N, C-alpha and C positions, 0 to 999 in steps of 0.2 A: 543335468539341467543347469540353467544359468544360476550363478550364485545370487542370493537374495540381496537386493539393495533396498534401502528404505526411501520412500517418497512421502512427502507431507500431504496433508489433506488439501492444502492450498494448491499444491502442484497438481494433484489429481483433479481438483475442481477446474483449474485452468485448462488442463488437457481436454476434459470433456466439453467445456464451454467453447474452447477454441475450435475443436473438431466440429461441433454442432453449428457454430456460426458460419462455417465455410459454405454451407448450402445456401442460406439467404444472401450471403456476401457475394457468391458466385452467380447464382440464379435463384428465382423464387417460385418453386412449383406451387406454393400455396395460392398464388394469384390465379391459377387455372383450376384449382380444386373447388368443388361445389361449395357455395353457390356462384363462385367466380365473379363477384361484384364488389360493391363498396363495403359490404359487411365482412370482408376478409379479416379485419382486425378482431371481430367477434369469434370467428373460427379459430384464430390464434389463441385466444383466451380459453376457449372450451377445450382445445387440444391438450392443455396442461393436465386435465383430469384423465384423459385417455392415456397419456404417457405414464401417469402414476399407476393406472390399472395394468397396463401392458408390462411395466417394469416390476410389478409386485413379486412374481415368482422368482425372478433373478435376485432381487433384494433379499428374499428369505433364504435362498440358497447361499448367497454370499455370507450372510450372518451365521448360518448353520455351519459353514465350512470355512470360517475365518482362519487364515494362515495356511490354507491348502490350495494349491493351484488348480486350474481348470481340468487338466488331464487326470490328476489324482482324484478329483471330485467325481468325475464321470465314471472312473473305474471303481470307486467305492460304491457308487449307487448301482451300476449296471454290470459290474464284473469287468475283467480285463478286455475280453474280445469286444463286447458291445460298447464298453467305455471308449475304446480306441476308435470304433466306428463313429460314435457321436463326436469325439474330438476331431476326427478327420472332417466331419461335416462343418464344424466350426471353422477349421482351417480353410476349407473351400469358400466359406462365406467371407472370411477376412480377406482372402485373395481376391474375391469378386469385388469387395468394397475398395480395395487397394487399386485394382485395375480400373473400375468405373470412375473413381474420383480422379485418377490420373488422366483418363480420356476426356472427361469434362473439362479439366483444367487445361489440357493441351489444346482443345478446340477453342476454349475462351482466349488463350494466348494468340492462336492463329486468327481469330476473328477480330478481337478488340485491342490487343496490346502490340503484337508484332506480326502484322499481316504479311503473309508470304513466307514466313519462317517454316522450314520443313518440320513436320511433326516429330520425326526421329531425332532432330536436334534438341527440341524441347524435352523429349522423353529422356534422352541420355543425360542432359544437364540436371534434370530433376531427380532421376533415379540415382545418380552419383551422390548427390547431397543426402537423399533419403536413406540410401543404403549405409552410408557412413554413420549417420545419426542412429539408425536402428541397430547397427552393429555395436555401438557403445553401450546400449542397454537402457533399462527403465530409468535409472537415476539421471542419466544424461537427458532423456526425453522430458522428464519432469522439470529439470532445470531450464531446458529450452523453452518450455511452456511459460515459465515465469518472465521471460523476456519478450517472447513473440506475442502472446495473447493480450497482455496489457496494452501493447502498441496498437494492435488491431482494435481494441475497445476504444482507445484514445481517438483513433481516426473516425470511428462511428460517432463519437461525441462531437468532434470538430465539424464533420459534415452536417450533423443535425443543426448545430448553431449557425453554420454558414448558410443553410437553406431556409432559415426561419422566414426571411423576407419574401420568399417565393411560394410559400405554402398557402394553398387555398382549401380551407376546411369544408367548403361546399362539396369537395370530392368524396367526402365520407357520408354524404346525404343522398337520398333519404335512408334512415336506419330502419332495418327490418321490412322495408316496403317491398323489396324484390326477392326476399329469402323466406324459406319455410324452415321450421324447426328441424325437420328431417334433413334438409340440405346442409344446414349449419353443423349438425352432428355428424353427418357423413363426411363433410370436409374436415372437421376436427379429428375424426377417426383416421382418415388418410394422413393427415399431418402428424398425428401422434404415432402412427405406424411407421413413419419414416425415421423416427428418432431411434438411432441404433447405438447411441453413446452409452447406454446402460451396459453394453458389452465391454466397454473400456473398464468399467468397474469390475466386471466379472473376471477379467484378466489381471488388471493392475492392482486390485485389492490385495493380492498376494504380497505385493511389495510395499503396501501402505503401513505406516508406523502403527504399532499395536494400540496406542492410546487414542488414535483418531476414530471417529464415529463414521461408519459407512453411511448410515441413514441421513445424518445431519449434513454430511458432505454432499450427498446426492441431491437432497432437497435444496440446499443452497445453490448448487450448480444449475438446477432447473430455474430457480428464481433469477439468477444472474443472466442465464441464457435468454429467457423470455423478455427481460428488460431491454437487453441489447437487440434482440430480434425485433421488438416493437420499434426501437430507434432506427432500425433499417427499413422495416416494412412501411410504417405509417408516413414518414417523410417522402418516401418514394411515391406513394399513392397521392399525397397532397400536392406534390409538384408535377408529376407526370400525368396523373389521372389513371384510373383503373383500366380503362379501355386501351390506352397506349402501353401502359406498363406490362400488362399480361401478354402482349405480343412481342416483347423484347426478349432476346436470349439472356441478357444480363441487365435487368431493369435498374438495379442499384448502381451499377457502373454508369448507366445513362443519367441517373439522378445526380451523381457526383460530377458529371460533366456540365451540369447546369448551374452549380453553386459557385459563389465567389464571396469574398469579404472585402468591403470597401472598394476603392477603385484601383488599388495596386496589388491585391491578391486575387488573381484570376487563374483559371485553368488549373485548378488543384486536383484534377482527376488523376494525375499521376500518383498522388499519395495513396489513392485507392489500390493501384497495382502494387505499390511499394509495400503495403500491408498485406494484401491478398496473397502474394506469392509465398512469403515465409509461412503464413497461416496454412496455406495448402500443403506446403512441404511438411509442416508439423503433423497435419492430419494423415498424410501418406506415411510418415515415419511411424506413427502410432499403429496403423494397420499392418505395415510391414513387420513391425516387432511382434504384434499379436499373432500373425500368421506364422512367423518363424518360431516363436516361442511355443506355440501349440504343436507345430510339426516336430519340434525338438522333444516335446513330452511324449509324443506318439512313438518315436524311435528311441527314447530314453538316452539321448546324448547328453553330454556334460554341459553343453552351451547351445544357445539359440544361434550363435554366430555362424555355425556351419550352414544354416539354411537361409541367411539373409540374401546372399547373392543368387542362389537358385530361385527364391521367391521373386526377386526382381527380374530375373531372366524370363521366368514364366509370364509375368505381367507384361514385360516388354514385348514378347512374342505375340501375346493376345492383342495388345494395342496396335501392333503393326499389321494385323489382318485388315486388308483394305475395307471390307464391309464395316468393321468396327470404327473406322475413322469418319464415317458419314454422320453429319450432325443429326440427320433424321433418325438414325439408329440410336444415338445417344439420347435424344429427346424421348424416344419411345421407351427406352430402358428407365429413364428418369420420371416417366409419367405415372399417374395414379393407377393406370391399368397394369403396371408391371412392378415398379420399385417397392411400394409398400408390401406387396404380396411375397417379395423375396426376403424382405427384412423380418416381417412378422413371425414366420416360423422359428427364427433364431432368437428373437427377443421375447417371445411369449409362448408359442406352442411347445417347442422343445424344452425350454426351462420348466414349463408347467408339467410336462410328462416326467422330467427328472425329479421334480418336487413330489409328485404323486408316488413315484417309486421310492423316494427317500422315506416317506411316511410308512410305506408298506414294509420296508426293511430297516426301519429306524433303530431297533434294538441291536441288530447285527452291525449296522454301520457305526453306532456309538461304541461298540466293543472294538471295532477296527481303529477308530480314532483314538480311543483310550490307549490301545496298544502302541500306536504311533507316537503318542506323547511320552509314554513310558520309555520307549526305545530312544527317542530323541533326547530325553533327560539323561539316560544312562550314557549315551554317546557323548553328550556335552560334559558330563562328570568325568568320563574317562580322559577326554582331551585336557580338561583342567588339571587332573592329577598328573598327566604326562608332562604338562607344561611346568608344573611346580617341581616335579622331579628333575627335569632338565635344568631348571633355574637353580636348584640346590647343588647340582653337580658343578 
């Protein structure tokens, strides 16, 4: 397996926030989620509670198995065979996210940024950068996040300020007039079910510094994400209107095309693409690494690097299937009828089953973990003694 590198809580927070922001920054499925009207901002607020509920089983598992990677955790709970089966399911999900995000990004480039550019050219350019970053490992990804994500956040603040003069708060009225409590909660559930970034914590917490708190870092990341999500969603509605915005492929990109500052700063929409593309590459890098790292654990190789290119090739081949390049297929995959139901089994159902099995076999698992710690301490002591002996000589 890959050697352990430490990442800070700030880096992990930025990785999860940056990854999560790429959905509203690229397109806003929440606009078409029930009730699909001016009360969408209420849906966003309620969805916070659903995310906490959905994430709860994984948070408990992470805290119970702190310092143990995903593959070892599943094998401790379920045994080697079934543990590998579950790890492979997680690998398949990471590969799906990697491929789906790349397809969405490539179609956005073809529609809004570089019309007429062959999709294979966009894929090759993106996959090359992503593969190199994923190959370098968790530490490099964490450091990239500290440069890319703050820049993305800065652009969101800039676009918010530039659009103040265009905002019409009547677009948020009437409140609750066209929505039922059931619709609001259904929309919030769909929105919460789309949030897959808790899986970043499941994989990358193994690399997190020991003194960092998982729970505090995750809670802070949700707060930061929703603050900036609101700064993307609400200005878009206030300027474009809900009826127009929800029929656009990328409503936030359209919003940024409307804003300007004074008479000499206009057409700043290019800044959107300048921030979006590195942000997308970071998200893709994270999912490539998680897929490669999980596959490495299944086959017990020394490093995830062996699988970075194969994962990229698999994703590229899937993306090149003609049917997968249709915008209608992408929008169907990204819709409430499909996407949340693909994510939810991996963010809630499977972790809940693992948690139940953990409590069933708790005493046995604790003995296994105790033995691992003892063996690790003995191994470290042996290395230290050997080092001291060599130094004496």
